[in-house]
MIKOLMAR-153493 format. One record per residue (C-alpha): residue in one letter; x negated, y negated, z negated. Coordinates in steps of 0.25 Angstrom, whole numbers, plus 2048, in hexadecimal, padded with zeros to 3 digits. Last residue first. Example, Ala and Ser with C-alpha at 12.3 -4.5 7.8 and 13.67 -1.06 7.14 Angstrom:
<nodes>
S7C98047E3A7CF8127E1
</nodes>
This chain:
<nodes>
RBB497C638LBA998163FKB9997D63EFB8E981647SB7F984647VB76989651RB6798C64BLB5B98D654MB4F99164DIB40991652NB3499864BSB26996646PB219A063DRB299A362EIB1E9A5625QB139AF620YB0E9AC611IAFF9A860EQAFE9AB5FFQAF89A55F3YAFA9AA5E4TAF29A55D7NAF49AC5CALAF39A85BCDB019A65BBGB049A25C9YAFF9985D3YB039955E0AAFC9975EESB039955FCVAFF99660CYB0A997616QB0999E623NB0F99E631TB1098F634DB15990642FB13981645IB2297E649NB2698663CNB35986640WB3C97F64EFB4997D64CLB5597D654KB6397864FYB6F978657SB7D97364FIB8A977655RB9796D650KB9596465CWB89966661TB7D963657YB6E964659SB62967650LB54967654GB4996E64BLB3A96C647DB3197463ETB25970637FB1E97862ESB11974625LB0697B61CHAFA975616KAF297E60DDAEA983618GAE3990611MAE6995605SAF098C5FETAEB9855F0NAEE9785F5NAFD97A5F9YB03971604YB0E97360CYB1696B617EB2396C61DYB2996462ANB36966630LB3E95D63DNB4A95D640VB4E95864ETB5E95464FIB6695465CDB7494F65BKB74948667PB6A93E664LB5E93F65BNB5F94364BIB51945645DB5294E639MB44950631SB3F959626TB3395861CQB2F961613NB2296160CVB1B968601FB0E9675F9SB0596F5F0KAFC96F5E6IAF797B5DETAEA9775D3PAE19825D4TAE098A5C6KADA9845B8EAD598C5AFMAD698959FDADF99559CMAE69955AAKAEA9885B0SAF49845BADAF89785C3YB029765CERB0696B5D6GB119685DEWB1395F5E9IB239605F3GB279565FDKB35955603TB3894D611SB4594C617FB4A944624SB5393F62ALB5493763AFB5D932643SB6792A63BSB5B924635PB52925627RB5A931623GB53935615SB4C94060EVB4293D603IB3E94B5F9GB3294B5EFTB2F9585E7IB239565DCNB1D9625D5LB139625C9GB0C9705C3HB079745B7TB029825B2KAFC9885A6YAF89955A4DAF299B595VAED9A9599LAEE9B458FKAE69C1594NAEB9CD595QAE79CE5A5RAF09C05A5LAFA9BE59BVAFF9B059EEB019A3593SB09996596SB0998859ANB119815A3IB129745A9GB1D96D5B3YB1E9615BBNB2A95F5C3AB2C9525CFEB3894E5D8LB3B9465E2TB469415EAVB499385F4LB559375FCTB5692C609NB6392A610KB5B920618WB5E91560DDB6991C605FB5E9205FCGB6092D5F4KB5792F5E8SB5493B5E0IB4A93B5D4NB469495CEGB3C94D5C1GB369585BAMB2D95C5AFSB2A9695AAVB2496F59DGB2197E59CQB1D986590QB1899358CSB1599D582NB0E9A857EPB0F9B4572QB079C1577EB0F9CE578IB099D3584AB0D9D9593SB069DD59ETB0A9DC5ADIB039E45B5SAFD9DD5C2LAF79E85CCIAEC9E05D7GAE19E75CEKAE69EB5C1FAEB9DD5BCNAF09D95AFQAFD9D05AFGB069C75A4YB109C859AMB109C158CMB1A9C4581NB1E9BB575SB229AF57CEB249A257ATB2B997584YB2A989585NB3198158FYB33972592NB3B96A59FIB3B95A5A1NB449545A9GB479485B4RB519455BDAB5593B5C7FB5F9385CFLB6192A5D9MB6D9285E3SB6A9195E1GB7A9185DELB7C9255D6DB6F9225CDKB6B92E5C5YB629335BASB5E93F5B4LB569425A8GB529505A3IB4E959598SB4B966598GB4997158DGB4097E587NB3E98757CGB3899557AQB399A2575LB359AF57EEB369BF578AB2F9C8581LB319D757BNB289E257CGB299ED586DB199ED58AYB1C9E9597RB199EE5A6NB189E95B3LB0F9ED5C0SB0E9E25CCRB049E55D8YB109ED5E1NB1B9E65DBQB209E75CDLB1C9F45C9IB239F85BDYB199FE5B2GB22A045A5TB239FB598YB2F9F259BMB319E5593SB2F9D959CQB3B9DD5A6LB439E159BSB459D4595GB3E9CA58DTB449C1582AB499B3581HB499A7578YB4E99A57AFB4D98C576GB5498057BYB52972581NB5D96958BAB5D95B590DB65953598LB6394459ANB6D93B5A3VB6B92E5ABAB749285B6DB819285AFSB7B9235A1FB7292A596GB79937599YB7394058ESB75950591LB6E95A586IB6D968585AB68971579SB6497E576PB6198856AQB5C99556CFB5B99E55EFB579AD55DFB599B9557RB529C755CSB539D555DIB4C9E0563NB4D9EF565NB459F856BKB45A06571DB39A0E576AB3BA1B57DRB2FA17586VB37A19593RB44A1658DNB40A08588DB4AA01581FB4D9F357DCB589EF575IB579DF573GB5E9D8569QB619C9569YB689C055EYB6A9B1564VB6D9A455DPB73997566LB7198A563SB7698256FVB7597156EEB7D96A579LB7B95A579RB82951583LB82944582NB8893858DRB96939587LB92938579AB9894256FGB9194F576YB8B95656CKB8B966570LB87971567GB8698056BVB8798A560GB7F99A560VB849A855FGB7A9B2566TB7B9C056CTB6F9C7574YB6F9D4579KB639DA581LB639E8585WB589EE58DNB559FC592IB4AA02597DB45A0D5A1NB37A0A5A6NB2DA145ACMB1EA135B0SB16A115A4DB1FA1C59EAB19A255A8RB22A2D5B0NB1EA285C0VB27A2C5C8AB24A355D4LB2AA315E1AB2BA3E5EBGB21A3F5F8GB16A375FDQB08A3E5FEEB03A345F6GB0CA345EAQB18A2C5E8TB19A245DBYB26A1F5D4VB27A155C8KB34A135BFSB3BA095BBYB49A075B3LB4B9FA5ABNB599F85A4RB609EB59FAB6B9E9594EB6F9DB592LB799D5587NB7D9C8583AB879C2577EB8A9B3576AB909AB56BTB9299B56BPB97990562SB9B982569IB9897855ERB9B968563IB9495E55DRB9C94F55BGB9D95154BVB9E961549MBA6968553LBAB976554PBB197D55FSBAA97856BLBA9982573LBA9990570TB9D998576MB9E9A657BRB949AE582NB919BC588NB869C1590LB869D0596YB799D659DFB769E25A6SB699E35ADNB659F15B3FB569F05BARB519FC5C2AB429FE5C4QB3AA095D0QB2CA075D3RB26A0F5DELB17A115E1MB14A195EFTB09A205F5YB01A255EBPAF3A265E5NAEFA2D5D7GAE9A255CBSAF4A2A5C3NB00A255CBFB06A175C8IAF8A0F5BFDAEDA165C5AAF5A175D3YAF6A095D3QAFDA075E1GB06A115E9PB05A0E5F7YB12A095FAVB18A025EFSB27A055ECLB2E9FB5E2TB3DA015DDQB499F75D9PB569FA5D1TB5D9ED5CDSB699EE5C4RB719E15C0FB7E9E15B7GB849D35B1TB8C9CD5A7NB8E9C05A2SB9B9BA597TB9D9AC594LBA89A758BEBA9997588FBB299257DGBBC98557ARBBA977575EBB596B57DDBC0963579GBCA96C580TBCD97C580NBC197F58BKBC098E58EVBB2991596WBB39A059BQBA69A55A1FBA39B25A8SB979B65B1NB969C45B8NB8A9CB5BDIB879D75C7RB7B9DA5CCFB759E55D5TB669E45DASB5E9ED5E3KB509EE5E5KB479F65F1LB389F25F1RB2D9F75FBQB1F9F55F9TB149F7602IB059F7600AAFA9F460BDAEB9F5603GAE29E9600SAEE9DF5FEFAF89E2608VB069E2603AB139E660AGB209E3605LB2E9E8606SB3B9E55FFNB489EB5FDDB539E15F6WB619E65F4TB699DB5EBGB789DD5E6EB7F9D35DFAB8C9D15D6NB929C45CFLB9E9C15C6YBA09B45C0NBAC9B15B8NBB09A25B5LBBA99D5ACYBBB98E5A7NBC69895A0KBC897B59ASBC39715A4NBC397A5B0NBBC9865B6RBC29935BANBB899B5C2YBB99A95C8RBAD9AE5CELBA89BB5D7EB9A9BC5DDTB949C65E7EB859C85EALB7F9D35F5RB709D25F7DB689D9602QB5A9D5601NB4D9DB60BRB409D7608SB339D760FSB249D660CAB189D2611MB0A9D0608DAFB9CE60AEAF69CE5FCDAEA9C95F6IAE89CB5E8VADC9C25DFLAD99C65D1VAD19BA5CBDAC79BF5C4QAC89C05B5GAC69BD5A7PAD49B95A8LADB9BC5B5YADF9B25C0YAE79BA5CBSAE79B65DATAF09BA5E4RAEE9B85F2AAFB9BA5FCSAFC9BE60BSB0B9BC60FEB179C3616RB249C3611NB329C7618EB419C6614HB4D9CC615DB5A9C6610NB689CE610LB719C5608FB819C6604YB899BE5FCLB969BE5F7NB9D9B35EFFBAC9B45EANBB09A95E0LBBD9A45D9EBC09975D3NBCB9915CADBD29865CFDBDF98A5C9KBE598D5D7TBDA9955D8KBCC9905E0FBC699B5E8VBB699A5ECNBAF9A45F6NBA19A55F9VB9C9B0605TB8E9B0609VB869B8613AB779BA614NB6E9BE620SB5E9BE61DNB549C2627NB479BC622FB399B6622LB379AB619YB2C9A261BRB30996621QB3E99661DQB3A99660EDB3598860EIB27989606SB2398E5F9PB1D99A5FFPB259A95FESB1C9B35F3PB199BF5FEMB1D9CD5F9SB1A9D55EBVB269DF5EDGB2E9DF5DFLB339E65D4IB389DF5C6NB459DA5CDEB4C9D85BFNB4D9C95BDEB569C85B1FB649C75B4AB6D9BD5B0NB6B9B45BARB719A65BBAB7A9A25C7TB789925CCFB6F9935D6SB7499D5DDRB6C9A35E9LB749A75F5EB7099C5FFRB6199E5F9SB649AE5FELB649A760EDB559A560ELB549A061CGB489A5622SB4C9A662FNB509B4631NB5F9AF62FSB6D9B462CKB7A9AD625YB869B0621GB929A661AVB9E9A6612IBA199A60BSBAE997605QBB698D5FCYBC59905F8KBCF9865EFKBCD9795F3ABC697E603FBB9980607YBB698B612MBA898F617GBA2999620TB9499A624LB8E9A162FQB7E9A2630NB729A6639EB649A3639WB5D9AE643LB4E9AE646LB469B8652PB379B564ESB369AB654AB409A7655GB4F9A0653IB5C9A3651GB6699C64ALB7699D649QB7D99563FAB8D99463CMB9598D633IBA398E630SBAD986628LBBA988624VBC397C621GBCA97A614KBC196F610VBB796C61ASBBE95D61FDBBF95A611KBB195860FLBAA95F604KBA795D5F6LB9A9655F1NB989655E4IB8B9655DCAB889695CFAB809635C4DB7A9675B7NB789605A9SB839695A2IB87967595RB9296F58FIBA096B589KBA5960592EBA596859ELBA6975597ABB597959EKBB09735ABVBA797F5AAPB9C9795B8QB9796D5ADHB909645B9NB8795A5B3EB869535BFLB919575CBVB889545D7QB939535E3VB8E9545F1TB9A94C5FBSBA194E608VB9B95D60BDBA0963618KB9495B620AB89961618SB8E96E61DIB8F979612NB85984616NB7898260ETB7C97B603AB88983600IB81991602GB7698C5F9YB809885EERB809975E9GB829925DAQB929985DALB949955EALBA29915E8DBA49885DDMBAE97E5E0NBAD9705DEEBB096B5ECIBA29765F0YB9C9775E1FB8B9775DEKB8A97D5CFNB7F97B5C6IB759725CCPB679725CBKB5E9675C4GB5595D5CCRB609535CDYB6A95B5D3KB659685D8VB689725E3GB6297F5E6GB5E9835F4DB5398B5F1DB4897E5F7EB529745ECVB5D96C5F0TB5B95F5E8IB689555E5GB659485DDPB6593F5EBMB6C9485F5KB6594B603KB629595FDLB7195B5FDVB7295860ADB6B964611GB7296D607IB7F96860CVB7D96F61AVB7A96B628DB7295C623NB6C958632KB7894E634DB75945628SB7994761AFB7693E60CSB83934610SB8C93F615VB8B947608LB9093D5FFYB899405F0NB929415E5IB8E9415D7TB959465CBDB949445BDKB9C9385BBAB9F9315C8GB979335D4WB9192C5E0IB8692D5ECRB8892B5FBKB9091E5FASB9391C607QB8E911613VB9290661AVB888FC617VB908ED61AEB868E161BRB898D3616LB978D3610KB968C8603IBA18CF5FAABAD8C95F4EBB68D55ECEBC58D65EFVBCE8DC5E5ABD58E85EBRBE28EA5E1FBE48FA5E0NBF09035DEVBF09125DBTBFE9195DDQBFE9295D8SBFC9365DBRBF493E5D1NBE69405CDDBE59355C1IBDF9295C5EBD29205C4KBD39125CBYBCA90A5D4KBC58FF5D9HBB98F85E2IBBB8EA5E4IBBE8E75F1GBB58DF5FBIBAF8EC602GBBA8F65FDSBBD8FE5F3IBCA9055ECSBCA9115E3VBD191D5DELBCB9275D3LBD19335CFRBD393B5C3KBD794B5C1SBD09505CDTBD795C5D3GBD79565E2KBE09535EDYBDF9435EETBE793C5F6LBE692D5F8QBF09205FDYBED912601RBF6906602GBF08F7605DBFC8F460DNBF28F6619DBED901615SBE290660AYBD790E60DCBD591C60BYBCE925603SBCE9325FCSBC693F5F2IBB99365F1TBB193D5E7SBAF9365DADBAA9415D1PBB49405C5LBBE93E5CAQBC493F5DARBC39325E3LBCD92A5EAVBC991E5F3VBD29125F7SBC990B603VBD08FD605YBD38FB613SBE18F3610TBE58EA605GBF48EA601QBF88DC5FBGBF88D95ECKBF18CC5ECEBE58D15E5DBE48DC5F1TBEB8E95F1VBE88F75F2TBF59005F2GBF790D5ECQBF591E5EEVBF092A5E7VBF69375EDTBF19445E7QBF19505EDABEB95D5E9TBDD9625EFSBD495E5FBIBC89555F7TBC7948601ABBB948609YBB193B607SBA6935611ABB192D619TBB292660CIBA691F60CFBA791B61BSBB591761BLBB290E610FBA9906617LBB0905624YBBE90061BTBB68F5614IBAF8F0620FBBD8EF626KBC28E961BKBB98DE61AIBBA8DB62BNBC68D9629MBD28E262F
</nodes>
């Protein structure tokens, strides 16, 4: 073997060893590689890729006679076979997915070999698919795939676990092209081992419905995890035992995973009292909630500070997740997912709230607060999905039950106790059917229905505001009861492109929607001597209201897509809406009807494969809800009392955005900039009047408006040098509105700037680091009076030092600054960790909050008020975690 062939073999072995073979139905591609004289050429790399995403499926090297053989076990209709090597011109042939013979003639290329650097390609792509080679971004300290996603250019992982690509949230998260988790992808990013993933794919302009791929624009991206072949069809079990002090701490988990061609499953149990919020993993980032917020009662409790949640969360949490997806012989999917969460949380703080009252002194309320909350939540999902280019059928059934119990103590001159009991039952079903008959024609039918009931009870001890609730007589306890019941039914029918005028496709639409709601509330008091509860029968203290809203609409959708790189969609719907409002307490019935027109447009234009423009603009009309129309008082918390005058709020406005995106895979550069605008007019204004510390919501019929403009941009650049990643993001926004306070109108203007920078890298084989800085400035002005400027800065820096014998030292430092904080405006935390791996067992010892910082002081501005608090955070503690993985 000569030196040129040996280097070729070494170079390509390193590249292709990072990829796994996809296991599906077998196709055999074989042939011979010959030189210009027709003689067999050995040690030439032959690679088979599936199209359109160019994922490597199989590879080999030609033998001494130049022969090769590759196998493919997948469903792609087209494949790409290529030969390459040092000193050989790269060649490729696109073929059908069938067994066949493909021969190549290798042509030598003269090169001057000065130095050989053996290095794999970290990012590559074709059309709308970008591939990230996981092994080139990860290191030994990355445990789960979420750790590696943070290091990939163009991809960001938010503090809440949400994933964005070029600054926009993803619309789907797949594992081997299957939708196992239905938007709850935190379960995957926090549990799937980084070592089990070969490639992370970003699917740009991803339309999840294949039957609509050429019919409806999508400017969103999806992520697909390509697993290593060694993981497929193998049951993996990951376990962790954690114990620490002080006080006694634990952090345990057990997760089983199985990924095969026709079946995927993730089942897990987690428990901790160390500050890890398990509810984050259960959150769906893609689900749409058709129900409005019906939690009208609450307990006044400390507001969480804007620092890392594990610093301040005093919890005792248990979570169980069961996720399954089955693929039938026709490649249809059936999902069954189940989630259970038991979560107990304690909070403690001292707070000062200042309210700016027009023409009066500032109202200052000082409160020492302590609260505890316990929640039990059970949720299940059942989904059937058929998704091909001609027929899409999806039915999603979701049911949830939640039981909340909260207890709060407030010391503000007097000691006040609050107790809230709330339960929620919800069930909803979503149905979508798309039939594509060819040439972008067909129909789409959607139907969504749901029901939710939310009974809730708030008790306050001792009884407050006797002049309002008990004819001026002292009393022991005040109890507010409320119940919301809601039902909705939304149906829509679209004929896909049955008509064409020139190059414009016309799609008629029709829809019919129904919403029925009921609000029932009563106020009870208990006398000084205890005894039975007495109902306050005054009309002003009771609600029994039925609300019925029905909406019908027709419209047309226009699509222009004559040019390959230009897509324009326009929607022109006209709606008729009727509202029936029945206030049984006041024996008052009202019927209101409206016609309105809501045009909108979406534009996508690709200047090139690297530069893309997307824009949207629309007009909207909305009516208020039952939450802003009840006429009887409802005590929302111990010092907030609400009621309205029964008039219907109507809003209309317009808004849109424009964005420009750029990517260069060769230099690992991703960038995006965008501008957003929104303008809203309303006929009603809602504000606060204060009677001592009691806030009473008031409403007046008063035309008003608000508008806002925001601009943002982000750039992410990866470097092969030291595996460096640099990310910069900036956002600026200005808003103006009118606010009602003490029955007076106040002009309120705000503007804020936020800049985030992230740098990470691996300077050497024994050192890796990451640092993140966030700088913010916020200004506001009421009428002509400017409030103090808030300036803040946050820095989070971590460093891993790899020592011999598989020992790693972990250092973490966090710094917080806020110029308006009471007392010390600076706060910092320091953590130290030590990790050791022996065979398949990992030992990690952490000392958190070394210098025992136990309070966090913060401040922020709201609508005409400022809020300052001293929040109790977790003390210094030590935690030992032992984790291992079984096959």
